[in-house]
C-alpha positions in Angstrom: 6.1 12.2 7.9 7.8 9.8 10.3 11.2 8.5 9.3 11.4 4.8 10.4 14.9 4.0 9.1 17.2 6.5 7.5 19.6 3.7 6.7 17.0 1.8 4.7 14.9 4.8 3.4 11.7 3.7 5.2 9.2 6.3 6.2 5.5 6.5 7.2 2.9 9.1 6.4 -0.3 9.3 8.4 -3.3 10.8 6.7 -5.1 13.5 8.7 -8.8 13.0 9.5 -8.6 9.6 7.9 -11.4 7.9 9.9 -13.8 10.9 9.5 -13.3 11.9 5.9 -11.4 9.3 3.8 -11.9 5.7 5.0 -15.5 4.8 4.1 -15.8 6.8 0.9 -12.6 5.2 -0.3 -13.8 1.6 0.6 -17.1 2.3 -1.2 -15.3 3.3 -4.4 -13.0 0.2 -4.2 -16.0 -2.1 -3.8 -17.4 -0.8 -7.1 -14.6 -2.6 -8.9 -15.7 -6.0 -10.1 -14.4 -8.9 -7.9 -11.1 -10.1 -9.5 -9.4 -12.9 -7.5 -5.7 -13.3 -8.0 -4.8 -16.9 -7.2 -1.3 -18.3 -7.8 1.1 -20.5 -6.0 2.6 -17.7 -3.9 -0.6 -15.6 -3.4 -4.3 -15.8 -2.7 -5.9 -12.4 -3.0 -9.7 -12.2 -3.0 -9.8 -9.2 -5.3 -7.4 -6.8 -7.0 -7.3 -4.5 -10.0 -3.6 -4.9 -10.5 -4.1 -7.0 -13.7 -7.3 -5.3 -15.0 -7.3 -3.0 -18.1 -5.7 0.4 -17.4 -8.6 2.3 -19.0 -11.1 0.7 -16.6 -13.0 3.2 -14.5 -11.4 3.3 -11.0 -13.2 6.0 -9.0 -11.1 5.2 -5.9 -7.9 6.4 -7.8 -9.6 9.7 -8.6 -10.6 10.1 -4.9 -7.1 9.1 -3.8 -5.5 11.7 -6.2 -7.8 14.4 -5.0 -7.9 13.8 -1.2 -4.8 11.8 -0.2 -1.9 12.0 -2.6 -1.4 15.7 -2.8 -0.3 16.1 0.8 1.6 12.8 0.7 3.5 13.8 -2.5 4.3 17.3 -1.0 5.7 15.7 2.2 7.7 13.2 0.2 9.1 15.8 -2.1 10.2 17.9 0.8 11.9 14.9 2.4 13.8 14.0 -0.7 14.1 17.6 -2.1 13.1 16.1 -5.5 10.0 15.3 -7.6 8.0 12.1 -6.8 6.7 10.3 -9.8 3.9 7.7 -9.3 4.0 4.8 -11.8 0.9 2.8 -11.0 -1.8 2.3 -8.4 -3.8 -0.8 -7.5 -5.8 -2.2 -4.6 -5.8 -5.6 -2.9 -8.5 -7.1 -0.7 -7.5 -9.9 1.7 -10.3 -12.0 3.2 -9.8 -14.8 5.7 -7.1 -17.2 4.4 -5.6 -14.7 1.8 -1.9 -13.9 1.6 0.8 -12.5 -0.7 4.2 -14.2 -0.3 7.7 -12.7 -0.5 8.1 -10.3 -3.5 9.8 -7.1 -4.6 8.7 -4.4 -7.1 10.9 -3.9 -10.1 11.1 -0.7 -12.3 10.6 1.7 -9.4 12.7 3.3 -6.6 9.9 3.0 -4.0 6.9 1.0 -3.2 4.1 2.4 -1.1 1.5 0.6 1.0 -1.6 2.5 2.0 -3.5 0.7 4.8 -7.1 1.4 4.0 -8.6 -1.2 6.4 -6.4 -3.1 8.8 -8.4 -5.3 11.2 -5.4 -6.2 13.3 -2.0 -4.6 13.6 -0.4 -8.0 13.3 -1.6 -8.0 9.6 0.9 -5.3 8.7 3.4 -6.1 6.0 6.4 -8.2 6.9 9.8 -7.1 5.6 13.2 -8.9 5.1 15.5 -6.2 6.3 19.1 -6.4 5.0 21.2 -8.1 7.6 18.3 -8.5 9.9 15.4 -10.9 10.6 11.9 -10.5 9.4 10.4 -7.2 10.7 6.9 -5.8 10.9 6.7 -2.0 11.0 3.9 -0.7 13.2 1.2 0.8 11.1 -2.5 1.7 11.5 -5.4 2.4 9.2 -4.7 5.6 7.3 -0.9 5.1 7.1 1.1 5.1 3.9 4.3 3.1 4.4 7.1 3.8 1.9 10.0 1.4 1.4 12.7 0.8 -1.2 11.1 -1.3 -4.0 13.9 -3.8 -3.8 13.0 -4.7 -0.2 11.4 -8.1 0.0 8.0 -8.1 1.7 4.9 -10.1 2.1 1.3 -9.9 3.5 0.8 -12.7 6.0 -2.2 -14.9 6.0 -5.3 -13.1 7.1 -6.6 -15.4 9.9 -9.3 -13.0 10.9 -12.9 -12.9 9.8 -12.4 -9.2 8.7 -11.4 -7.8 5.4 -8.0 -6.1 5.0 -7.8 -3.5 2.2 -4.5 -1.9 1.0 -3.8 0.4 -1.9 -0.3 0.0 -3.3 1.6 2.2 -5.7 5.1 2.3 -7.1 7.0 5.6 -7.3 10.4 7.0 -8.2 12.4 10.0 -7.2 13.2 12.3 -10.1 16.0 14.8 -9.3 
């Protein structure tokens, strides 16, 4: 667990053996979800399951809960000395021209961005830091970036020919 900013409660967790054991099985499971574009004024996302029925079969979430989240949750609970509660999990697929404009996540303490496939480091999430300019925190594939849910952030336009996959989840600290 790497603390990026104590002041702003931002930290990064890097998954061990991500490239060897996690990346491709996870992408295969995400790609089993029917394509579901999310197109609105402030976003163009090629596919997401954010707005799909909760009871829908999402094998990637089972995989995530088995092989990724236990160590992440353990590390986070040690950092906070409290229980971490995950509220919801969804994926987003960004193809060329896709983006997600400035937004926050209500009803949670933290929002988490898991970079499943990141074709270019410049496609990392941008943040509006309190009292600062826009900032991109350096991330790579296999990183989970955790930030306060009130922190405005966006996914820039994917100008590459390659897909960007993220899995997001909201969480709260329960003392």
